[in-house]
N, CA, C and O atoms as CSV, one atom per row, in Angstrom:
chain,resi,resn,atom,element,x,y,z
A,1,MET,N,N,11.627,13.507,11.760
A,1,MET,CA,C,12.110,13.046,13.083
A,1,MET,C,C,13.300,12.078,12.865
A,1,MET,O,O,14.344,12.182,13.509
A,2,ARG,N,N,13.082,11.118,11.910
A,2,ARG,CA,C,14.054,10.124,11.723
A,2,ARG,C,C,15.396,10.812,11.193
A,2,ARG,O,O,16.506,10.440,11.575
A,3,LEU,N,N,15.210,11.765,10.352
A,3,LEU,CA,C,16.395,12.420,9.769
A,3,LEU,C,C,17.198,13.167,10.890
A,3,LEU,O,O,18.428,13.221,10.898
A,4,ASP,N,N,16.384,13.738,11.838
A,4,ASP,CA,C,16.997,14.416,12.847
A,4,ASP,C,C,17.841,13.514,13.757
A,4,ASP,O,O,18.932,13.868,14.204
A,5,TRP,N,N,17.280,12.348,14.001
A,5,TRP,CA,C,17.976,11.307,14.761
A,5,TRP,C,C,19.257,10.829,14.132
A,5,TRP,O,O,20.278,10.636,14.792
A,6,MET,N,N,19.167,10.648,12.856
A,6,MET,CA,C,20.273,10.157,12.091
A,6,MET,C,C,21.323,11.198,12.042
A,6,MET,O,O,22.508,10.877,12.139
A,7,ALA,N,N,20.951,12.430,11.897
A,7,ALA,CA,C,21.945,13.615,11.940
A,7,ALA,C,C,22.712,13.700,13.251
A,7,ALA,O,O,23.898,14.026,13.298
A,8,ILE,N,N,21.973,13.388,14.315
A,8,ILE,CA,C,22.569,13.402,15.647
A,8,ILE,C,C,23.543,12.316,15.776
A,8,ILE,O,O,24.658,12.527,16.252
A,9,THR,N,N,23.160,11.147,15.365
A,9,THR,CA,C,23.927,9.936,15.323
A,9,THR,C,C,25.241,10.194,14.540
A,9,THR,O,O,26.338,9.917,15.026
A,10,LEU,N,N,25.092,10.710,13.365
A,10,LEU,CA,C,26.286,10.994,12.538
A,10,LEU,C,C,27.228,12.067,13.143
A,10,LEU,O,O,28.447,11.958,13.006
A,11,SER,N,N,26.652,13.132,13.830
A,11,SER,CA,C,27.453,14.065,14.360
A,11,SER,C,C,28.315,13.460,15.596
A,11,SER,O,O,29.482,13.790,15.805
A,12,PHE,N,N,27.646,12.604,16.325
A,12,PHE,CA,C,28.402,11.990,17.401
A,12,PHE,C,C,29.532,11.053,16.768
A,12,PHE,O,O,30.648,10.996,17.284
A,13,THR,N,N,29.210,10.360,15.687
A,13,THR,CA,C,30.162,9.450,15.072
A,13,THR,C,C,31.368,10.312,14.638
A,13,THR,O,O,32.476,9.816,14.841
A,14,PHE,N,N,31.308,11.491,14.090
A,14,PHE,CA,C,32.338,12.277,13.609
A,14,PHE,C,C,33.064,13.086,14.722
A,14,PHE,O,O,34.184,13.556,14.522
A,15,THR,N,N,32.417,13.233,15.874
A,15,THR,CA,C,32.957,14.143,16.868
A,15,THR,C,C,33.626,13.339,18.070
A,15,THR,O,O,34.241,13.936,18.954
A,16,THR,N,N,33.490,12.076,18.061
A,16,THR,CA,C,34.074,11.324,19.219
A,16,THR,C,C,35.062,10.229,18.832
A,16,THR,O,O,34.879,9.105,19.298
A,17,PRO,N,N,36.068,10.454,18.040
A,17,PRO,CA,C,37.048,9.438,17.576
A,17,PRO,C,C,38.028,9.198,18.780
A,17,PRO,O,O,38.148,10.028,19.681
A,18,THR,N,N,38.665,8.111,18.746
A,18,THR,CA,C,39.716,7.766,19.675
A,18,THR,C,C,40.612,6.688,19.112
A,18,THR,O,O,40.279,6.048,18.115
A,19,PHE,N,N,41.710,6.495,19.729
A,19,PHE,CA,C,42.536,5.390,19.337
A,19,PHE,C,C,42.288,4.209,20.326
A,19,PHE,O,O,42.057,4.446,21.512
A,20,ALA,N,N,42.332,3.007,19.865
A,20,ALA,CA,C,42.114,1.805,20.655
A,20,ALA,C,C,43.040,0.775,20.099
A,20,ALA,O,O,43.581,0.929,19.004
A,21,GLN,N,N,43.234,-0.330,20.890
A,21,GLN,CA,C,43.845,-1.518,20.497
A,21,GLN,C,C,42.918,-2.558,20.051
A,21,GLN,O,O,41.984,-2.929,20.762
A,22,THR,N,N,43.165,-3.056,18.842
A,22,THR,CA,C,42.271,-4.162,18.413
A,22,THR,C,C,42.739,-5.542,18.918
A,22,THR,O,O,43.739,-5.663,19.627
A,23,ALA,N,N,42.028,-6.501,18.551
A,23,ALA,CA,C,42.362,-7.816,18.992
A,23,ALA,C,C,43.747,-8.308,18.361
A,23,ALA,O,O,44.410,-9.210,18.873
A,24,GLU,N,N,44.089,-7.677,17.289
A,24,GLU,CA,C,45.386,-7.955,16.747
A,24,GLU,C,C,46.551,-7.122,17.267
A,24,GLU,O,O,47.705,-7.268,16.863
A,25,HIS,N,N,46.158,-6.201,18.230
A,25,HIS,CA,C,47.184,-5.407,18.985
A,25,HIS,C,C,47.847,-4.286,18.069
A,25,HIS,O,O,49.005,-3.920,18.271
A,26,HIS,N,N,47.115,-3.799,17.128
A,26,HIS,CA,C,47.710,-2.661,16.456
A,26,HIS,C,C,46.757,-1.486,16.640
A,26,HIS,O,O,45.547,-1.705,16.705
A,27,PRO,N,N,47.248,-0.238,16.728
A,27,PRO,CA,C,46.355,0.876,16.931
A,27,PRO,C,C,45.410,1.133,15.787
A,27,PRO,O,O,45.772,0.978,14.621
A,28,VAL,N,N,44.239,1.512,16.109
A,28,VAL,CA,C,43.211,1.820,15.124
A,28,VAL,C,C,42.401,2.937,15.661
A,28,VAL,O,O,42.135,3.014,16.861
A,29,PHE,N,N,41.986,3.852,14.735
A,29,PHE,CA,C,41.202,5.003,15.142
A,29,PHE,C,C,39.717,4.584,15.167
A,29,PHE,O,O,39.175,4.160,14.147
A,30,ILE,N,N,39.091,4.702,16.296
A,30,ILE,CA,C,37.747,4.353,16.375
A,30,ILE,C,C,36.833,5.479,16.556
A,30,ILE,O,O,37.131,6.393,17.325
A,31,PHE,N,N,35.703,5.473,15.874
A,31,PHE,CA,C,34.736,6.549,15.883
A,31,PHE,C,C,33.407,6.181,16.593
A,31,PHE,O,O,32.995,5.022,16.557
A,32,GLY,N,N,32.788,7.091,17.188
A,32,GLY,CA,C,31.421,7.039,17.625
A,32,GLY,C,C,31.077,5.865,18.528
A,32,GLY,O,O,31.742,5.600,19.530
A,33,ASP,N,N,30.000,5.165,18.132
A,33,ASP,CA,C,29.440,4.049,18.945
A,33,ASP,C,C,30.332,2.868,19.222
A,33,ASP,O,O,30.003,2.025,20.057
A,34,GLY,N,N,31.426,2.791,18.554
A,34,GLY,CA,C,32.352,1.697,18.794
A,34,GLY,C,C,33.070,2.045,20.150
A,34,GLY,O,O,33.797,1.196,20.665
A,35,LEU,N,N,32.904,3.137,20.675
A,35,LEU,CA,C,33.577,3.409,21.991
A,35,LEU,C,C,32.706,3.066,23.141
A,35,LEU,O,O,33.174,3.123,24.278
A,36,VAL,N,N,31.391,2.691,22.922
A,36,VAL,CA,C,30.526,2.315,23.910
A,36,VAL,C,C,31.081,1.063,24.539
A,36,VAL,O,O,31.676,0.237,23.846
A,37,SER,N,N,30.892,0.893,25.909
A,37,SER,CA,C,31.344,-0.331,26.507
A,37,SER,C,C,30.444,-1.500,26.302
A,37,SER,O,O,29.285,-1.256,25.965
A,38,CYS,N,N,30.792,-2.649,26.448
A,38,CYS,CA,C,29.948,-3.880,26.304
A,38,CYS,C,C,28.859,-3.738,27.364
A,38,CYS,O,O,27.741,-4.172,27.084
A,39,SER,N,N,29.071,-3.182,28.536
A,39,SER,CA,C,28.069,-3.168,29.553
A,39,SER,C,C,26.965,-2.170,29.185
A,39,SER,O,O,25.790,-2.393,29.476
A,40,GLU,N,N,27.374,-1.033,28.520
A,40,GLU,CA,C,26.438,-0.084,28.016
A,40,GLU,C,C,25.635,-0.715,26.890
A,40,GLU,O,O,24.433,-0.460,26.811
A,41,PHE,N,N,26.228,-1.529,26.006
A,41,PHE,CA,C,25.455,-2.174,25.007
A,41,PHE,C,C,24.443,-3.084,25.532
A,41,PHE,O,O,23.344,-3.174,24.984
A,42,LEU,N,N,24.768,-3.793,26.612
A,42,LEU,CA,C,23.839,-4.802,27.271
A,42,LEU,C,C,22.615,-4.002,27.886
A,42,LEU,O,O,21.481,-4.480,27.870
A,43,GLN,N,N,22.888,-2.821,28.401
A,43,GLN,CA,C,21.834,-1.946,28.969
A,43,GLN,C,C,20.915,-1.490,27.890
A,43,GLN,O,O,19.700,-1.432,28.083
A,44,LYS,N,N,21.463,-1.167,26.769
A,44,LYS,CA,C,20.583,-0.683,25.628
A,44,LYS,C,C,19.835,-1.868,25.052
A,44,LYS,O,O,18.693,-1.703,24.622
A,45,ALA,N,N,20.437,-3.087,25.021
A,45,ALA,CA,C,19.642,-4.253,24.497
A,45,ALA,C,C,18.496,-4.514,25.510
A,45,ALA,O,O,17.376,-4.793,25.082
A,46,GLU,N,N,18.742,-4.433,26.831
A,46,GLU,CA,C,17.643,-4.701,27.716
A,46,GLU,C,C,16.553,-3.630,27.654
A,46,GLU,O,O,15.384,-3.945,27.878
A,47,THR,N,N,16.899,-2.378,27.358
A,47,THR,CA,C,15.933,-1.296,27.218
A,47,THR,C,C,15.150,-1.658,25.919
A,47,THR,O,O,13.934,-1.481,25.845
A,48,GLU,N,N,15.842,-2.136,24.970
A,48,GLU,CA,C,15.114,-2.499,23.672
A,48,GLU,C,C,14.015,-3.634,24.051
A,48,GLU,O,O,12.862,-3.514,23.638
A,49,ARG,N,N,14.363,-4.613,24.759
A,49,ARG,CA,C,13.473,-5.637,25.109
A,49,ARG,C,C,12.314,-5.211,25.923
A,49,ARG,O,O,11.189,-5.674,25.737
A,50,ARG,N,N,12.607,-4.275,26.881
A,50,ARG,CA,C,11.509,-3.679,27.659
A,50,ARG,C,C,10.583,-2.841,26.777
A,50,ARG,O,O,9.370,-2.846,26.985
A,51,THR,N,N,11.142,-2.114,25.785
A,51,THR,CA,C,10.351,-1.142,24.993
A,51,THR,C,C,9.436,-1.939,23.909
A,51,THR,O,O,8.350,-1.490,23.543
A,52,ARG,N,N,9.898,-2.984,23.502
A,52,ARG,CA,C,9.291,-3.642,22.361
A,52,ARG,C,C,7.770,-4.138,22.773
A,52,ARG,O,O,7.584,-4.829,23.775
A,53,PRO,N,N,6.820,-3.764,21.996
A,53,PRO,CA,C,5.431,-4.377,22.193
A,53,PRO,C,C,5.466,-5.847,21.823
A,53,PRO,O,O,6.343,-6.303,21.090
A,54,SER,N,N,4.526,-6.550,22.327
A,54,SER,CA,C,4.492,-7.999,22.006
A,54,SER,C,C,4.024,-8.262,20.576
A,54,SER,O,O,4.128,-9.374,20.058
A,55,SER,N,N,3.487,-7.161,19.935
A,55,SER,CA,C,3.123,-7.334,18.423
A,55,SER,C,C,4.313,-7.021,17.480
A,55,SER,O,O,4.173,-7.129,16.262
A,56,ALA,N,N,5.481,-6.633,18.039
A,56,ALA,CA,C,6.583,-6.336,17.163
A,56,ALA,C,C,7.078,-7.457,16.477
A,56,ALA,O,O,7.155,-8.555,17.028
A,57,THR,N,N,7.464,-7.233,15.157
A,57,THR,CA,C,8.136,-8.240,14.419
A,57,THR,C,C,9.596,-8.406,14.737
A,57,THR,O,O,10.167,-7.556,15.420
A,58,ALA,N,N,10.177,-9.382,14.310
A,58,ALA,CA,C,11.668,-9.644,14.700
A,58,ALA,C,C,12.532,-8.511,14.170
A,58,ALA,O,O,13.565,-8.216,14.771
A,59,THR,N,N,12.179,-7.903,13.139
A,59,THR,CA,C,13.096,-6.894,12.609
A,59,THR,C,C,12.813,-5.482,13.001
A,59,THR,O,O,13.536,-4.577,12.586
A,60,GLN,N,N,11.780,-5.251,13.791
A,60,GLN,CA,C,11.444,-3.873,14.267
A,60,GLN,C,C,12.260,-3.600,15.508
A,60,GLN,O,O,12.352,-4.442,16.402
A,61,ILE,N,N,12.846,-2.433,15.561
A,61,ILE,CA,C,13.623,-1.887,16.705
A,61,ILE,C,C,12.969,-0.669,17.190
A,61,ILE,O,O,12.627,0.212,16.400
A,62,TYR,N,N,12.781,-0.579,18.436
A,62,TYR,CA,C,12.050,0.438,19.104
A,62,TYR,C,C,12.915,1.533,19.963
A,62,TYR,O,O,12.480,2.657,20.210
A,63,ASP,N,N,14.091,1.097,20.351
A,63,ASP,CA,C,14.967,1.936,21.148
A,63,ASP,C,C,15.881,2.524,20.098
A,63,ASP,O,O,16.461,1.816,19.274
A,64,LYS,N,N,15.996,3.860,20.150
A,64,LYS,CA,C,16.920,4.608,19.109
A,64,LYS,C,C,18.345,4.256,19.391
A,64,LYS,O,O,19.113,4.014,18.460
A,65,GLU,N,N,18.734,4.217,20.664
A,65,GLU,CA,C,20.115,4.043,21.116
A,65,GLU,C,C,20.602,2.584,20.637
A,65,GLU,O,O,21.704,2.409,20.116
A,66,TYR,N,N,19.704,1.591,20.857
A,66,TYR,CA,C,20.015,0.290,20.357
A,66,TYR,C,C,20.138,0.176,18.900
A,66,TYR,O,O,21.018,-0.521,18.394
A,67,ALA,N,N,19.198,0.906,18.138
A,67,ALA,CA,C,19.171,0.988,16.778
A,67,ALA,C,C,20.512,1.549,16.225
A,67,ALA,O,O,21.060,1.059,15.238
A,68,ALA,N,N,21.006,2.603,16.918
A,68,ALA,CA,C,22.272,3.189,16.502
A,68,ALA,C,C,23.312,2.117,16.555
A,68,ALA,O,O,24.094,2.010,15.611
A,69,LEU,N,N,23.382,1.326,17.570
A,69,LEU,CA,C,24.482,0.275,17.782
A,69,LEU,C,C,24.356,-0.801,16.716
A,69,LEU,O,O,25.378,-1.313,16.259
A,70,ILE,N,N,23.083,-1.190,16.275
A,70,ILE,CA,C,22.900,-2.086,15.258
A,70,ILE,C,C,23.370,-1.535,13.948
A,70,ILE,O,O,23.943,-2.242,13.119
A,71,MET,N,N,23.117,-0.254,13.771
A,71,MET,CA,C,23.588,0.347,12.439
A,71,MET,C,C,25.106,0.471,12.492
A,71,MET,O,O,25.760,0.296,11.464
A,72,TYR,N,N,25.674,0.756,13.617
A,72,TYR,CA,C,27.155,0.786,13.754
A,72,TYR,C,C,27.692,-0.554,13.481
A,72,TYR,O,O,28.716,-0.650,12.803
A,73,ALA,N,N,27.097,-1.610,13.946
A,73,ALA,CA,C,27.661,-2.973,13.803
A,73,ALA,C,C,27.527,-3.399,12.285
A,73,ALA,O,O,28.407,-4.063,11.736
A,74,ASP,N,N,26.441,-3.006,11.670
A,74,ASP,CA,C,26.263,-3.440,10.268
A,74,ASP,C,C,27.255,-2.527,9.439
A,74,ASP,O,O,27.825,-3.040,8.475
A,75,GLY,N,N,27.462,-1.365,9.720
A,75,GLY,CA,C,28.448,-0.544,9.110
A,75,GLY,C,C,29.928,-1.104,9.226
A,75,GLY,O,O,30.710,-1.173,8.278
A,76,PHE,N,N,30.173,-1.466,10.434
A,76,PHE,CA,C,31.582,-2.020,10.661
A,76,PHE,C,C,31.780,-3.244,9.845
A,76,PHE,O,O,32.802,-3.378,9.172
A,77,LEU,N,N,30.805,-4.179,9.879
A,77,LEU,CA,C,30.927,-5.428,9.135
A,77,LEU,C,C,30.983,-5.191,7.574
A,77,LEU,O,O,31.672,-5.902,6.843
A,78,THR,N,N,30.286,-4.245,7.158
A,78,THR,CA,C,30.322,-3.895,5.799
A,78,THR,C,C,31.660,-3.396,5.374
A,78,THR,O,O,32.253,-3.823,4.383
A,79,GLY,N,N,32.119,-2.435,6.203
A,79,GLY,CA,C,33.467,-1.842,5.897
A,79,GLY,C,C,34.580,-2.788,6.066
A,79,GLY,O,O,35.550,-2.672,5.317
A,80,ALA,N,N,34.558,-3.694,6.942
A,80,ALA,CA,C,35.542,-4.707,7.064
A,80,ALA,C,C,35.523,-5.599,5.895
A,80,ALA,O,O,36.608,-5.979,5.454
A,81,ASN,N,N,34.427,-5.982,5.332
A,81,ASN,CA,C,34.269,-6.789,4.130
A,81,ASN,C,C,34.863,-6.071,2.941
A,81,ASN,O,O,35.519,-6.656,2.079
A,82,LEU,N,N,34.607,-4.800,2.934
A,82,LEU,CA,C,35.108,-3.969,1.778
A,82,LEU,C,C,36.648,-4.039,1.712
A,82,LEU,O,O,37.207,-4.142,0.620
A,83,TRP,N,N,37.299,-3.987,2.804
A,83,TRP,CA,C,38.711,-3.920,2.873
A,83,TRP,C,C,39.418,-5.266,2.952
A,83,TRP,O,O,40.606,-5.379,2.648
A,84,ASP,N,N,38.664,-6.291,3.369
A,84,ASP,CA,C,39.320,-7.694,3.427
A,84,ASP,C,C,38.816,-8.457,2.196
A,84,ASP,O,O,37.860,-9.226,2.300
A,85,VAL,N,N,39.401,-8.268,1.114
A,85,VAL,CA,C,38.913,-8.782,-0.140
A,85,VAL,C,C,38.864,-10.331,-0.198
A,85,VAL,O,O,38.105,-10.933,-0.957
A,86,GLN,N,N,39.738,-10.941,0.666
A,86,GLN,CA,C,39.758,-12.383,0.629
A,86,GLN,C,C,38.667,-12.920,1.490
A,86,GLN,O,O,38.408,-14.122,1.434
A,87,ASN,N,N,38.007,-12.127,2.281
A,87,ASN,CA,C,36.985,-12.593,3.119
A,87,ASN,C,C,35.781,-11.493,2.995
A,87,ASN,O,O,35.270,-11.023,4.011
A,88,SER,N,N,35.396,-11.145,1.784
A,88,SER,CA,C,34.456,-10.051,1.592
A,88,SER,C,C,32.978,-10.460,1.713
A,88,SER,O,O,32.105,-9.615,1.509
A,89,SER,N,N,32.680,-11.677,2.024
A,89,SER,CA,C,31.357,-12.017,2.221
A,89,SER,C,C,31.040,-12.498,3.700
A,89,SER,O,O,30.051,-13.193,3.930
A,90,ILE,N,N,31.864,-12.124,4.623
A,90,ILE,CA,C,31.737,-12.512,6.014
A,90,ILE,C,C,30.438,-12.064,6.542
A,90,ILE,O,O,30.171,-10.868,6.432
A,91,GLY,N,N,29.609,-12.845,7.091
A,91,GLY,CA,C,28.360,-12.433,7.666
A,91,GLY,C,C,27.176,-12.552,6.750
A,91,GLY,O,O,26.053,-12.266,7.165
A,92,ASP,N,N,27.388,-12.976,5.476
A,92,ASP,CA,C,26.365,-13.045,4.529
A,92,ASP,C,C,25.295,-14.136,5.014
A,92,ASP,O,O,24.162,-14.067,4.536
A,93,SER,N,N,25.577,-15.056,5.864
A,93,SER,CA,C,24.536,-16.030,6.268
A,93,SER,C,C,23.920,-15.647,7.649
A,93,SER,O,O,23.282,-16.463,8.315
A,94,THR,N,N,24.138,-14.393,8.032
A,94,THR,CA,C,23.648,-14.004,9.294
A,94,THR,C,C,22.445,-13.011,9.189
A,94,THR,O,O,22.182,-12.485,8.107
A,95,ASP,N,N,21.766,-12.775,10.236
A,95,ASP,CA,C,20.702,-11.763,10.300
A,95,ASP,C,C,20.876,-10.943,11.582
A,95,ASP,O,O,21.679,-11.295,12.445
A,96,THR,N,N,20.148,-9.892,11.695
A,96,THR,CA,C,20.385,-8.897,12.695
A,96,THR,C,C,20.182,-9.600,14.041
A,96,THR,O,O,21.062,-9.442,14.888
A,97,LEU,N,N,19.151,-10.334,14.321
A,97,LEU,CA,C,18.920,-10.945,15.586
A,97,LEU,C,C,20.037,-11.881,16.004
A,97,LEU,O,O,20.461,-11.867,17.159
A,98,GLY,N,N,20.508,-12.683,15.088
A,98,GLY,CA,C,21.581,-13.658,15.314
A,98,GLY,C,C,22.898,-12.925,15.629
A,98,GLY,O,O,23.645,-13.358,16.506
A,99,ARG,N,N,23.196,-11.794,14.906
A,99,ARG,CA,C,24.412,-11.031,15.155
A,99,ARG,C,C,24.353,-10.429,16.529
A,99,ARG,O,O,25.314,-10.553,17.287
A,100,MET,N,N,23.257,-9.775,16.886
A,100,MET,CA,C,23.091,-9.180,18.189
A,100,MET,C,C,23.197,-10.117,19.278
A,100,MET,O,O,23.756,-9.759,20.315
A,101,ALA,N,N,22.690,-11.358,19.152
A,101,ALA,CA,C,22.659,-12.282,20.170
A,101,ALA,C,C,24.131,-12.748,20.399
A,101,ALA,O,O,24.524,-12.892,21.556
A,102,TRP,N,N,24.915,-12.975,19.402
A,102,TRP,CA,C,26.241,-13.368,19.554
A,102,TRP,C,C,27.058,-12.226,20.316
A,102,TRP,O,O,27.864,-12.514,21.201
A,103,ILE,N,N,26.819,-11.009,19.948
A,103,ILE,CA,C,27.588,-9.860,20.493
A,103,ILE,C,C,27.067,-9.714,21.987
A,103,ILE,O,O,27.864,-9.327,22.841
A,104,GLU,N,N,25.770,-10.007,22.325
A,104,GLU,CA,C,25.294,-9.883,23.645
A,104,GLU,C,C,26.020,-10.900,24.546
A,104,GLU,O,O,26.416,-10.599,25.672
A,105,ASN,N,N,26.179,-12.161,23.977
A,105,ASN,CA,C,26.884,-13.241,24.733
A,105,ASN,C,C,28.357,-12.725,24.949
A,105,ASN,O,O,28.841,-12.826,26.076
A,106,TYR,N,N,29.042,-12.212,23.988
A,106,TYR,CA,C,30.402,-11.733,24.054
A,106,TYR,C,C,30.437,-10.675,25.197
A,106,TYR,O,O,31.274,-10.766,26.094
A,107,CYS,N,N,29.566,-9.724,25.158
A,107,CYS,CA,C,29.523,-8.593,26.085
A,107,CYS,C,C,29.170,-8.977,27.485
A,107,CYS,O,O,29.563,-8.319,28.448
A,108,ARG,N,N,28.406,-10.075,27.597
A,108,ARG,CA,C,28.186,-10.669,29.028
A,108,ARG,C,C,29.502,-11.202,29.653
A,108,ARG,O,O,29.794,-11.061,30.840
A,109,THR,N,N,30.262,-11.827,28.727
A,109,THR,CA,C,31.591,-12.352,29.128
A,109,THR,C,C,32.602,-11.256,29.363
A,109,THR,O,O,33.388,-11.346,30.307
A,110,TYR,N,N,32.611,-10.307,28.605
A,110,TYR,CA,C,33.582,-9.162,28.702
A,110,TYR,C,C,32.950,-7.810,28.816
A,110,TYR,O,O,33.114,-7.001,27.903
A,111,PRO,N,N,32.234,-7.506,29.876
A,111,PRO,CA,C,31.485,-6.262,30.026
A,111,PRO,C,C,32.373,-5.044,29.907
A,111,PRO,O,O,31.864,-3.993,29.518
A,112,ARG,N,N,33.606,-5.095,30.196
A,112,ARG,CA,C,34.418,-3.821,30.173
A,112,ARG,C,C,35.058,-3.605,28.780
A,112,ARG,O,O,35.669,-2.561,28.554
A,113,GLU,N,N,34.943,-4.473,27.939
A,113,GLU,CA,C,35.442,-4.329,26.531
A,113,GLU,C,C,34.669,-3.242,25.833
A,113,GLU,O,O,33.555,-2.923,26.248
A,114,LYS,N,N,35.224,-2.658,24.782
A,114,LYS,CA,C,34.479,-1.745,23.963
A,114,LYS,C,C,33.648,-2.414,22.912
A,114,LYS,O,O,34.051,-3.471,22.426
A,115,PHE,N,N,32.540,-1.889,22.533
A,115,PHE,CA,C,31.673,-2.474,21.536
A,115,PHE,C,C,32.440,-2.887,20.246
A,115,PHE,O,O,32.177,-3.896,19.590
A,116,PHE,N,N,33.425,-1.983,19.958
A,116,PHE,CA,C,34.231,-2.244,18.733
A,116,PHE,C,C,34.939,-3.554,18.814
A,116,PHE,O,O,35.042,-4.292,17.834
A,117,ASN,N,N,35.452,-3.853,20.050
A,117,ASN,CA,C,36.132,-5.211,20.176
A,117,ASN,C,C,35.146,-6.336,20.040
A,117,ASN,O,O,35.512,-7.377,19.493
A,118,ALA,N,N,33.942,-6.208,20.488
A,118,ALA,CA,C,32.913,-7.243,20.304
A,118,ALA,C,C,32.682,-7.415,18.897
A,118,ALA,O,O,32.561,-8.555,18.449
A,119,LEU,N,N,32.607,-6.385,18.133
A,119,LEU,CA,C,32.445,-6.512,16.702
A,119,LEU,C,C,33.544,-7.177,16.011
A,119,LEU,O,O,33.300,-8.002,15.131
A,120,LEU,N,N,34.774,-6.870,16.357
A,120,LEU,CA,C,35.984,-7.437,15.706
A,120,LEU,C,C,36.021,-8.853,16.147
A,120,LEU,O,O,36.469,-9.667,15.340
A,121,SER,N,N,35.615,-9.270,17.310
A,121,SER,CA,C,35.651,-10.660,17.722
A,121,SER,C,C,34.705,-11.396,16.969
A,121,SER,O,O,35.008,-12.497,16.511
A,122,PHE,N,N,33.466,-10.840,16.778
A,122,PHE,CA,C,32.379,-11.448,16.057
A,122,PHE,C,C,32.868,-11.777,14.602
A,122,PHE,O,O,32.704,-12.895,14.112
A,123,ARG,N,N,33.449,-10.792,13.970
A,123,ARG,CA,C,33.948,-10.937,12.598
A,123,ARG,C,C,34.978,-12.011,12.517
A,123,ARG,O,O,34.936,-12.808,11.580
A,124,ASN,N,N,35.942,-12.090,13.476
A,124,ASN,CA,C,36.907,-13.085,13.579
A,124,ASN,C,C,36.235,-14.451,13.784
A,124,ASN,O,O,36.674,-15.442,13.200
A,125,PHE,N,N,35.213,-14.514,14.575
A,125,PHE,CA,C,34.441,-15.810,14.753
A,125,PHE,C,C,33.920,-16.314,13.446
A,125,PHE,O,O,34.035,-17.485,13.085
A,126,LEU,N,N,33.295,-15.292,12.701
A,126,LEU,CA,C,32.608,-15.682,11.469
A,126,LEU,C,C,33.636,-16.186,10.406
A,126,LEU,O,O,33.340,-17.055,9.586
A,127,LYS,N,N,34.822,-15.609,10.468
A,127,LYS,CA,C,35.858,-16.052,9.471
A,127,LYS,C,C,36.187,-17.500,9.760
A,127,LYS,O,O,36.533,-18.254,8.851
A,128,ASP,N,N,36.086,-17.883,10.980
A,128,ASP,CA,C,36.423,-19.279,11.347
A,128,ASP,C,C,35.146,-20.309,11.044
A,128,ASP,O,O,35.307,-21.529,11.091
A,129,GLN,N,N,34.066,-19.794,10.780
A,129,GLN,CA,C,32.815,-20.604,10.622
A,129,GLN,C,C,32.489,-20.741,9.160
A,129,GLN,O,O,32.723,-19.834,8.361
A,130,ARG,N,N,31.958,-21.857,8.833
A,130,ARG,CA,C,31.417,-22.054,7.399
A,130,ARG,C,C,30.111,-21.386,7.255
A,130,ARG,O,O,29.826,-20.766,6.230
A,131,GLU,N,N,29.300,-21.499,8.273
A,131,GLU,CA,C,27.881,-20.865,8.180
A,131,GLU,C,C,27.479,-20.520,9.592
A,131,GLU,O,O,27.780,-21.233,10.549
A,132,PHE,N,N,26.774,-19.379,9.689
A,132,PHE,CA,C,26.237,-18.916,10.964
A,132,PHE,C,C,24.691,-19.005,10.847
A,132,PHE,O,O,24.088,-18.379,9.975
A,133,PRO,N,N,24.099,-19.762,11.707
A,133,PRO,CA,C,22.650,-19.900,11.575
A,133,PRO,C,C,21.883,-18.626,11.827
A,133,PRO,O,O,22.215,-17.866,12.737
A,134,LYS,N,N,20.808,-18.373,10.990
A,134,LYS,CA,C,20.052,-17.201,11.151
A,134,LYS,C,C,19.133,-17.538,12.422
A,134,LYS,O,O,18.940,-18.689,12.814
A,135,ASP,N,N,18.629,-16.473,12.972
A,135,ASP,CA,C,17.614,-16.527,14.112
A,135,ASP,C,C,16.351,-17.175,13.514
A,135,ASP,O,O,15.961,-16.820,12.401
A,136,GLN,N,N,15.732,-18.076,14.192
A,136,GLN,CA,C,14.582,-18.810,13.682
A,136,GLN,C,C,13.281,-18.257,14.260
A,136,GLN,O,O,12.198,-18.762,13.966
A,137,SER,N,N,13.396,-17.233,15.070
A,137,SER,CA,C,12.193,-16.745,15.736
A,137,SER,C,C,11.234,-15.854,14.877
A,137,SER,O,O,10.271,-15.287,15.393
A,138,LYS,N,N,11.513,-15.762,13.643
A,138,LYS,CA,C,10.720,-14.845,12.749
A,138,LYS,C,C,9.489,-15.439,12.418
A,138,LYS,O,O,8.693,-14.844,11.691
């Protein structure tokens, strides 16, 4: 079941590319879940909150669509670190809950932005910070 879901996610990733403008205003080719709007991300985050049982641990994710966005975010940050050799450890002081909370706040402010732009803004924010506190709710 999990492999089927991952195969579906990957197929969407490779079949829905587009061009977008990044925060630095140069064209970049965006794939898959990066095209989701911030308002769609917020809906998926809310679905995740409603789906989670009270016994869930902080790292357990129950909504597949929300999980796909988390994986996309992690992949984006990893890829950006790979190519930005001067800032290759951006986000090493973060955890999933903290990253998603920051992105949710961004998306509440800019609901029409693409998820990709939220990720790009988050990485730029991290570049300006010495340390990003991890979520303490674990």
